[in-house]
Backbone bond lengths (Angstrom), bond angles and torsions (degrees), N, CA, C in turn:
res aa  C-N    CA-C-N  psi(-1)  N-CA   C-N-CA  omega(-1)  CA-C   N-CA-C  phi
1 M - - - 1.438 - - 1.513 106.75 -
2 K 1.376 113.47 138.40 1.465 119.81 -179.32 1.542 107.32 -106.95
3 V 1.342 117.20 111.49 1.454 119.07 -178.50 1.532 111.23 -63.23
4 Y 1.327 119.30 -25.22 1.429 120.66 179.37 1.500 112.82 -67.95
5 L 1.285 115.62 -30.08 1.519 119.62 -170.00 1.506 112.06 -105.35
6 N 1.305 116.60 14.19 1.501 120.66 -176.28 1.558 103.55 -66.87
7 N 1.352 114.10 124.91 1.447 121.18 -178.10 1.528 112.63 -105.71
8 K 1.350 114.76 19.09 1.448 119.75 -177.95 1.557 109.66 -58.44
9 N 1.310 113.09 136.11 1.474 117.33 177.97 1.485 108.87 -74.66
10 I 1.325 116.50 135.25 1.439 120.66 177.57 1.501 108.82 -120.30
11 N 1.359 112.95 158.88 1.479 117.69 -179.45 1.508 109.61 -63.61
12 K 1.310 116.34 139.43 1.437 120.44 177.51 1.520 111.52 -73.98
13 K 1.281 116.38 129.24 1.433 120.92 -176.47 1.558 115.24 -115.51
14 E 1.353 113.24 19.21 1.429 119.20 -176.23 1.535 110.33 -62.39
15 D 1.363 116.77 -30.94 1.398 121.49 -175.54 1.504 114.00 -85.71
16 L 1.338 115.53 -10.32 1.444 120.13 -178.21 1.563 108.52 -77.27
17 E 1.299 118.54 128.22 1.414 120.40 177.89 1.532 110.43 -76.81
18 Y 1.277 116.11 107.23 1.449 118.67 -178.51 1.495 111.50 -80.61
19 K 1.298 116.58 118.67 1.440 121.29 -177.79 1.542 107.63 -112.52
20 P 1.341 117.05 161.99 1.480 119.63 -178.71 1.500 112.96 -63.44
21 F 1.293 114.57 150.51 1.439 120.27 175.60 1.494 113.12 -76.68
22 K 1.283 115.55 158.31 1.415 123.15 169.50 1.551 110.63 -66.72
23 N 1.270 117.30 126.01 1.515 118.41 -174.92 1.515 110.58 -89.87
24 I 1.359 114.73 100.27 1.454 121.65 -177.55 1.531 105.14 -99.91
25 S 1.252 118.52 131.75 1.495 122.19 -177.20 1.543 109.61 -74.01
26 F 1.314 115.64 177.36 1.436 123.26 -177.16 1.556 109.23 -65.48
27 N 1.325 117.58 -15.50 1.486 118.80 -178.18 1.503 109.80 -60.02
28 K 1.300 119.82 -40.40 1.502 122.04 -178.38 1.540 110.54 -68.37
29 L 1.335 117.21 -41.20 1.404 121.24 179.57 1.526 109.73 -66.62
30 K 1.306 117.34 -38.50 1.487 120.75 176.26 1.542 110.38 -63.47
31 T 1.340 115.23 -42.22 1.452 119.73 177.13 1.531 109.98 -60.95
32 N 1.326 120.50 -44.93 1.491 121.81 179.61 1.542 110.06 -61.36
33 L 1.315 114.75 -44.85 1.477 118.30 179.91 1.519 111.09 -63.14
34 K 1.311 115.76 -40.14 1.488 119.60 -179.79 1.532 108.26 -59.90
35 K 1.337 116.53 -45.87 1.468 120.61 -178.54 1.467 110.84 -61.53
36 F 1.376 116.84 -42.44 1.484 122.16 -179.95 1.498 108.84 -60.25
37 L 1.318 119.58 -46.75 1.427 121.73 -175.26 1.545 111.32 -67.89
38 V 1.323 115.03 -33.19 1.513 118.75 -177.96 1.560 106.91 -72.49
39 V 1.348 116.91 -40.84 1.437 119.03 -179.88 1.512 112.16 -63.76
40 N 1.349 114.92 -36.41 1.463 119.66 177.49 1.555 115.78 -83.42
41 K 1.354 114.14 -0.20 1.439 121.50 171.41 1.554 112.64 53.64
42 K 1.314 115.42 41.75 1.438 119.72 -179.64 1.550 111.97 -96.55
43 F 1.350 117.10 -51.74 1.421 122.12 -179.64 1.508 107.34 -172.89
44 N 1.349 116.18 170.61 1.428 122.88 175.17 1.487 109.80 -90.47
45 I 1.315 114.47 145.86 1.495 118.50 179.25 1.497 111.67 -62.67
46 S 1.319 118.93 -25.02 1.465 119.91 177.69 1.491 112.30 -73.53
47 D 1.340 119.03 -7.33 1.467 121.16 176.46 1.561 111.61 -77.41
48 I 1.326 114.94 -15.43 1.487 117.74 -175.86 1.510 109.37 -77.08
49 K 1.343 115.97 120.07 1.480 119.99 -175.19 1.555 111.29 -124.27
50 H 1.327 117.83 -23.94 1.410 121.19 -175.21 1.560 111.77 -141.19
51 V 1.340 115.74 155.66 1.441 120.99 171.52 1.534 108.24 -133.94
52 S 1.268 115.42 137.64 1.476 120.62 178.14 1.534 109.27 -131.83
53 F 1.314 115.02 150.82 1.440 121.96 -179.51 1.512 109.77 -88.52
54 L 1.308 116.36 117.93 1.460 119.73 -175.41 1.555 112.55 -83.16
55 G 1.322 114.34 -27.52 1.465 116.24 179.94 1.520 112.93 146.51
56 K 1.291 117.51 164.78 1.472 123.42 172.70 1.504 110.00 -111.46
57 F 1.347 115.02 139.01 1.456 117.75 -172.84 1.536 107.44 -130.97
58 H 1.349 116.00 134.86 1.442 120.50 176.90 1.533 111.28 -103.38
59 N 1.313 116.92 1.36 1.453 123.12 179.62 1.546 107.57 -135.50
60 Y 1.257 116.79 116.54 1.460 122.12 -179.91 1.517 112.37 -54.89
61 E 1.331 116.27 -40.80 1.477 119.32 -178.40 1.505 115.99 -65.21
62 K 1.348 117.54 -14.39 1.464 119.84 178.86 1.543 112.53 -90.41
63 I 1.319 117.49 -0.49 1.458 119.14 177.77 1.509 109.65 -87.75
64 E 1.332 113.74 123.51 1.482 119.21 -174.62 1.557 108.53 -81.96
65 N 1.360 115.42 169.73 1.448 123.69 177.31 1.524 107.44 -89.81
66 Y 1.371 118.15 110.18 1.414 121.81 -175.93 1.503 115.05 -84.07
67 G 1.360 116.36 -4.67 1.450 120.63 174.91 1.521 115.31 82.99
68 V 1.345 117.92 11.04 1.456 120.06 175.82 1.537 108.48 -134.62
69 N 1.322 113.99 165.72 1.447 119.41 179.07 1.569 111.37 -67.17
70 E 1.331 112.49 157.20 1.459 117.25 178.79 1.504 111.79 -129.86
71 I 1.362 116.09 139.10 1.472 120.66 176.43 1.553 104.50 -107.52
72 C 1.295 116.62 128.30 1.468 121.64 -170.92 1.585 109.47 -109.30
73 I 1.342 115.62 127.80 1.503 122.31 177.13 1.488 108.81 -98.49
74 L 1.306 115.94 125.90 1.513 121.64 -177.41 1.507 108.16 -134.31
75 G 1.358 115.49 153.75 1.441 119.81 174.90 1.553 108.48 172.09
76 R 1.321 115.19 167.82 1.412 120.25 179.05 1.592 110.26 -66.26
77 S 1.383 111.68 162.15 1.458 116.04 176.70 1.489 111.67 -58.57
78 N 1.312 118.44 138.59 1.425 125.23 179.03 1.524 114.71 64.18
79 V 1.318 115.62 30.91 1.471 119.63 178.70 1.517 110.85 -87.60
80 G 1.338 112.97 -14.75 1.462 116.61 179.84 1.521 115.59 103.45
81 K 1.377 114.97 26.14 1.463 119.18 -177.46 1.533 113.10 -66.73
82 S 1.274 116.36 -41.06 1.493 120.08 -179.41 1.508 111.63 -65.29
83 T 1.318 115.81 -42.43 1.438 122.54 178.03 1.495 110.76 -64.31
84 F 1.315 117.13 -45.20 1.450 121.94 174.80 1.534 111.79 -57.34
85 L 1.304 115.92 -47.87 1.410 123.32 -178.20 1.539 111.81 -58.10
86 R 1.337 114.92 -48.84 1.434 121.12 179.97 1.493 113.08 -60.06
87 N 1.356 116.74 -48.43 1.404 118.68 -178.71 1.557 115.66 -72.62
88 F 1.309 113.18 -32.70 1.491 118.09 176.83 1.504 112.67 -67.64
89 I 1.302 115.64 -40.61 1.488 119.46 179.41 1.523 108.23 -63.38
90 K 1.323 118.07 -48.01 1.436 122.28 -177.20 1.532 110.00 -63.74
91 Y 1.287 117.34 -36.77 1.488 120.99 178.77 1.473 111.02 -71.95
92 L 1.344 117.36 -46.59 1.434 122.98 -172.22 1.519 113.87 -61.15
93 I 1.337 117.36 -40.72 1.440 119.73 -178.83 1.526 112.37 -104.95
94 N 1.331 114.88 0.86 1.494 120.60 172.31 1.547 112.12 58.98
95 V 1.326 117.93 29.08 1.441 120.30 175.95 1.498 108.37 -135.10
96 N 1.304 114.81 159.64 1.501 118.09 -179.39 1.525 110.41 -97.83
97 E 1.332 114.62 81.11 1.477 120.74 175.66 1.532 111.40 -104.70
98 H 1.322 114.52 40.02 1.442 118.00 -174.29 1.526 112.42 -65.32
99 H 1.355 117.09 -15.92 1.455 120.43 -178.80 1.508 111.11 -68.95
100 N 1.355 116.87 -16.90 1.436 121.97 179.27 1.591 112.72 -89.98
101 I 1.280 115.74 -5.68 1.454 120.27 -172.68 1.539 109.44 -99.73
102 R 1.339 117.70 116.05 1.459 122.08 -176.83 1.487 108.91 -93.96
103 V 1.328 115.13 111.74 1.465 121.41 -179.76 1.542 109.22 -116.57
104 S 1.344 117.69 136.69 1.409 118.93 179.96 1.555 111.90 -66.70
105 K 1.317 113.99 142.60 1.507 120.38 -177.19 1.508 109.38 -62.98
106 N 1.331 120.41 -33.10 1.380 123.77 -177.66 1.556 111.40 -112.31
107 S 1.378 116.65 141.19 1.448 119.40 -177.77 1.535 109.77 -63.37
108 G 1.308 114.65 142.28 1.465 121.23 178.27 1.473 116.72 70.68
109 C 1.353 115.27 22.40 1.483 118.62 -173.01 1.546 113.16 -118.40
110 T 1.290 120.00 13.21 1.444 121.24 173.05 1.499 108.92 -67.11
111 R 1.296 117.62 114.38 1.455 122.89 -173.85 1.537 114.40 -117.39
112 S 1.344 115.74 -2.38 1.400 120.25 -179.47 1.526 109.41 -117.89
113 I 1.346 115.04 163.79 1.456 121.26 173.44 1.523 106.71 -87.35
114 N 1.345 119.17 109.99 1.462 122.99 -176.18 1.574 110.19 -102.92
115 L 1.322 113.71 127.02 1.482 118.06 -178.03 1.530 111.40 -111.09
116 Y 1.274 117.02 139.31 1.494 124.91 178.51 1.495 107.86 -124.84
117 S 1.323 116.80 135.37 1.436 124.20 -179.09 1.539 109.90 -103.25
118 F 1.319 117.80 123.26 1.475 121.51 176.60 1.528 109.00 -98.27
119 E 1.322 117.75 130.90 1.456 120.94 -167.18 1.525 110.52 -132.96
120 N 1.313 116.08 158.76 1.447 119.54 176.37 1.566 111.59 -89.95
121 A 1.289 117.94 -173.76 1.444 118.78 -175.01 1.528 113.94 -61.18
122 K 1.324 116.90 -23.95 1.468 121.30 -178.92 1.537 110.08 -94.13
123 K 1.361 116.80 11.64 1.445 125.30 178.98 1.542 112.58 65.72
124 K 1.361 114.22 23.30 1.484 117.45 173.31 1.523 109.13 -78.78
125 R 1.289 115.52 133.88 1.458 119.10 -177.48 1.534 110.60 -71.70
126 L 1.294 116.40 131.02 1.485 122.99 -179.05 1.542 111.11 -104.16
127 F 1.303 116.61 -47.62 1.458 118.69 177.02 1.541 107.38 -162.35
128 I 1.363 115.15 170.97 1.450 118.17 -178.60 1.507 108.86 -124.25
129 L 1.342 117.40 139.32 1.457 123.74 176.28 1.547 106.53 -106.72
130 T 1.363 115.98 128.05 1.434 120.29 -176.52 1.493 111.88 -113.34
131 D 1.344 116.23 120.52 1.528 120.34 176.73 1.512 106.28 -96.00
132 M 1.352 116.82 117.38 1.470 122.95 -175.25 1.533 108.39 -93.85
133 P 1.317 117.20 158.15 1.509 121.33 172.82 1.506 107.72 -60.86
134 G 1.374 115.59 152.58 1.426 118.42 -178.69 1.532 112.03 -71.99
135 V 1.318 113.06 149.46 1.447 120.38 -179.80 1.558 110.88 -84.65
136 G 1.242 116.67 128.92 1.461 120.05 179.33 1.493 114.76 104.93
137 Y 1.348 115.08 -154.74 1.452 121.74 -176.22 1.510 113.30 -68.14
138 A 1.308 116.16 137.25 1.460 123.77 170.00 1.516 110.80 -136.70
139 A 1.300 118.58 132.49 1.481 121.49 -176.11 1.497 111.38 -60.50
140 G 1.323 114.18 136.55 1.442 119.60 172.31 1.557 115.81 86.45
141 I 1.352 115.88 8.17 1.457 118.76 -178.52 1.512 109.78 -111.57
142 G 1.302 116.95 123.30 1.479 123.26 -179.42 1.524 111.94 -75.78
143 K 1.301 117.27 170.65 1.436 123.36 -178.36 1.488 113.67 -57.37
144 E 1.372 115.17 -44.40 1.467 118.04 -178.11 1.513 111.62 -64.32
145 K 1.338 115.65 -44.64 1.490 118.48 179.43 1.507 109.20 -67.87
146 M 1.320 121.64 -35.99 1.464 120.64 177.22 1.480 112.97 -63.81
147 N 1.316 117.78 -38.60 1.495 121.86 178.18 1.591 108.11 -65.59
148 Y 1.283 116.51 -36.21 1.485 118.95 -179.56 1.520 109.09 -67.40
149 L 1.347 118.76 -41.26 1.390 122.64 178.37 1.527 111.36 -64.99
150 R 1.295 117.69 -36.55 1.451 123.58 177.17 1.545 110.57 -60.67
151 K 1.323 114.37 -45.14 1.484 119.48 -179.49 1.505 110.46 -64.52
152 N 1.321 119.62 -40.76 1.382 123.26 179.70 1.510 111.00 -63.51
153 L 1.338 116.65 -41.73 1.494 120.98 177.61 1.463 110.77 -61.80
154 D 1.342 118.25 -52.26 1.470 122.22 179.88 1.516 111.65 -57.70
155 D 1.285 117.92 -45.18 1.474 122.21 -179.46 1.497 110.61 -61.90
156 Y 1.279 118.27 -42.21 1.433 122.74 -178.36 1.535 110.42 -67.13
157 I 1.297 118.02 -46.63 1.464 121.47 -178.88 1.531 111.37 -62.41
158 Y 1.309 116.37 -42.64 1.501 119.72 -169.98 1.528 113.04 -95.71
159 L 1.328 118.49 -22.98 1.430 122.51 -173.24 1.545 116.20 -109.29
160 R 1.273 115.19 -15.54 1.488 118.94 -176.36 1.479 108.92 -83.24
161 N 1.362 117.05 100.62 1.466 120.63 -174.31 1.559 114.12 -71.28
162 Q 1.291 116.09 -15.58 1.477 120.72 -176.97 1.545 114.56 -78.05
163 I 1.322 115.81 -13.46 1.463 119.10 -176.41 1.524 109.04 -69.37
164 C 1.362 115.98 130.50 1.457 119.62 -179.05 1.525 109.94 -119.27
165 L 1.360 119.38 -14.45 1.440 123.50 -179.29 1.488 112.56 -159.54
166 F 1.319 115.72 140.70 1.500 120.62 176.43 1.475 110.14 -111.63
167 F 1.367 116.88 134.34 1.494 124.31 167.96 1.451 103.75 -102.02
168 V 1.336 118.12 116.43 1.466 123.91 175.89 1.517 109.82 -104.94
169 L 1.304 117.29 113.74 1.471 121.13 -177.84 1.535 109.72 -93.84
170 I 1.327 115.41 132.30 1.456 124.78 -179.61 1.541 109.32 -125.08
171 D 1.304 116.56 130.34 1.467 122.72 175.35 1.482 109.87 -74.08
172 M 1.311 117.62 118.63 1.462 120.69 -173.08 1.521 110.87 -86.99
173 T 1.342 117.82 -1.57 1.469 118.73 -179.35 1.535 113.23 -92.25
174 V 1.318 117.79 1.33 1.446 123.08 179.22 1.502 111.66 -122.05
175 D 1.342 116.99 163.99 1.470 121.26 177.36 1.542 109.63 -70.54
176 I 1.347 112.62 171.34 1.452 116.21 174.76 1.489 114.72 -52.91
177 Q 1.327 117.45 129.23 1.466 121.66 -174.82 1.547 111.42 -109.71
178 K 1.327 118.83 140.02 1.457 121.65 -178.22 1.530 110.85 -60.22
179 N 1.352 116.58 -37.32 1.448 119.24 179.91 1.505 113.22 -64.04
180 D 1.400 115.82 -36.77 1.442 120.11 176.90 1.537 111.37 -62.94
181 V 1.363 114.48 -46.39 1.427 120.71 -179.01 1.580 110.92 -63.18
182 A 1.326 115.47 -44.37 1.437 120.83 179.46 1.509 109.10 -62.80
183 L 1.334 120.04 -40.86 1.434 122.59 -178.69 1.539 112.39 -63.82
184 V 1.339 114.63 -48.19 1.464 119.22 176.56 1.516 112.46 -58.19
185 D 1.349 116.15 -43.14 1.467 120.17 -179.03 1.523 109.38 -64.36
186 A 1.330 116.35 -41.43 1.498 118.40 179.84 1.491 112.48 -62.83
187 I 1.320 117.23 -40.77 1.467 120.23 179.52 1.472 112.47 -68.49
188 R 1.313 117.08 -33.70 1.492 120.20 179.11 1.507 110.04 -66.00
189 R 1.288 119.83 -26.15 1.441 121.10 177.41 1.490 112.50 -70.53
190 T 1.287 118.06 -16.51 1.520 121.01 177.57 1.490 111.80 -83.43
191 N 1.342 121.34 -14.12 1.450 126.38 -175.20 1.522 110.25 60.69
192 I 1.310 119.82 25.07 1.429 123.83 176.84 1.563 106.87 -98.98
193 P 1.344 118.02 138.09 1.501 116.15 179.78 1.485 114.55 -59.44
194 L 1.373 115.06 144.79 1.429 120.73 175.60 1.518 111.50 -128.56
195 R 1.338 117.09 151.27 1.423 123.50 176.11 1.467 109.36 -129.38
196 V 1.353 118.44 120.79 1.404 124.04 179.63 1.521 111.74 -81.15
197 I 1.306 120.88 126.76 1.467 125.30 176.99 1.532 110.27 -121.17
198 C 1.273 117.48 125.12 1.444 120.86 -174.71 1.517 108.73 -101.21
199 T 1.329 116.31 128.00 1.486 122.59 -171.45 1.529 110.83 -103.37
200 K 1.336 111.53 169.22 1.480 121.91 174.07 1.519 114.99 67.47
201 S 1.333 115.79 30.43 1.477 120.79 178.07 1.562 112.08 -65.96
202 D 1.374 117.31 -14.94 1.432 118.52 -177.87 1.524 110.10 -71.19
203 K 1.315 118.10 -7.80 1.465 120.43 -178.43 1.531 111.56 -84.30
204 F 1.399 116.51 -0.88 1.444 119.98 -179.50 1.493 109.55 -127.58
205 N 1.369 114.18 162.18 1.455 120.17 -176.08 1.562 110.79 -108.31
206 S 1.322 116.17 -31.60 1.449 118.45 -177.68 1.494 112.96 -96.91
207 N 1.331 116.87 179.52 1.479 119.48 -176.11 1.527 110.44 -145.58
208 P 1.312 118.03 67.11 1.461 120.91 -179.93 1.558 113.47 -70.96
209 D 1.264 116.58 128.33 1.464 120.41 -179.93 1.548 111.17 -70.83
210 D 1.319 118.25 -27.50 1.484 120.27 -178.69 1.517 111.37 -64.60
211 R 1.310 118.18 -27.47 1.441 121.22 177.49 1.548 110.99 -70.27
212 L 1.313 115.83 -40.95 1.457 119.66 175.60 1.541 111.12 -62.94
213 N 1.271 114.63 -42.55 1.493 118.21 179.46 1.497 112.51 -68.44
214 A 1.340 118.35 -32.35 1.460 121.05 175.18 1.502 111.38 -61.70
215 I 1.327 119.27 -42.42 1.453 123.70 177.68 1.528 108.89 -68.90
216 K 1.311 118.58 -42.40 1.465 121.87 179.02 1.500 110.00 -59.16
217 N 1.349 117.12 -45.37 1.462 120.56 -179.08 1.483 114.19 -69.40
218 F 1.368 116.75 -38.03 1.447 120.51 -178.28 1.551 110.27 -63.84
219 Y 1.305 115.92 -43.97 1.441 121.34 -177.86 1.530 113.01 -88.78
220 K 1.367 115.31 -1.52 1.477 120.58 179.99 1.522 110.18 55.35
221 L 1.338 115.13 51.12 1.485 121.21 -179.74 1.500 111.61 -85.66
222 D 1.296 115.16 151.02 1.513 119.72 174.63 1.507 110.91 -71.98
223 K 1.384 116.04 -33.39 1.432 119.61 -175.80 1.536 109.60 -127.15
224 I 1.339 114.09 157.11 1.443 119.58 175.64 1.507 109.76 -65.95
225 P 1.310 119.71 135.83 1.489 122.42 179.33 1.526 111.36 -56.75
226 I 1.237 116.41 149.15 1.467 124.39 173.26 1.535 107.01 -87.90
227 S 1.299 119.30 129.69 1.489 119.94 176.96 1.537 109.18 -110.11
228 I 1.305 114.61 138.80 1.416 119.69 179.92 1.566 110.90 -138.13
229 S 1.309 115.67 167.18 1.495 120.89 172.79 1.510 106.14 -130.32
230 K 1.360 113.67 171.93 1.463 119.44 -179.72 1.542 109.21 -68.22
231 F 1.338 117.49 -13.68 1.478 120.86 177.98 1.504 112.83 -97.82
232 S 1.343 117.45 2.32 1.467 120.77 -170.63 1.516 114.30 -62.08
233 N 1.366 115.24 -26.93 1.434 119.34 179.64 1.546 112.00 -69.41
234 H 1.289 116.79 -5.72 1.460 118.89 177.81 1.527 109.31 -99.96
235 N 1.375 118.33 -7.57 1.470 120.47 -175.74 1.498 112.63 -77.22
């Protein structure tokens, strides 16, 4: 199945008044991640002291099994995945190791599978965070290359046994997108937990709870989505 090409009919939301999300800082996301790690009895979040870049891969089959769980970040092109990743890593380990974080020079242009290793004080690997290419259109990519990226995405979602959690990023400044719906549906077929994170909250001033609940209800989520901005690491 190709999540990019899912033609499932979705409810029209043109009449829904889209209001800004509640801007929740990274503290809540860190709390959610901490609870997840405790439940899975792997390690404490305070054990994380370092992050290192494992590499970028253009072919899923060339990614080895590193022997630890992986958290996978997914979202449409230009949703803000790289910005989220950079800020979240710096916030999570409370150090400025931004030199290890590989971010595309142009928005929406992450085209490789980028892996980051989170380690304790002794540099023992605890888990891996995976930044996936954006779902959907990206400037400068031809049809053949796009199909190849789609295959890599599908293979990683369905065949990567090490994935224990998905972070699905959704741009809160736009209406419901078919690619977002298709991506959430695809992940649910894996029976792996997912957490929806809404980006670009810095574009709004208010914080209506009904908007969060509208997204929660539309995607039938167990929890209200977390909303963040590129400035959230300063909150």
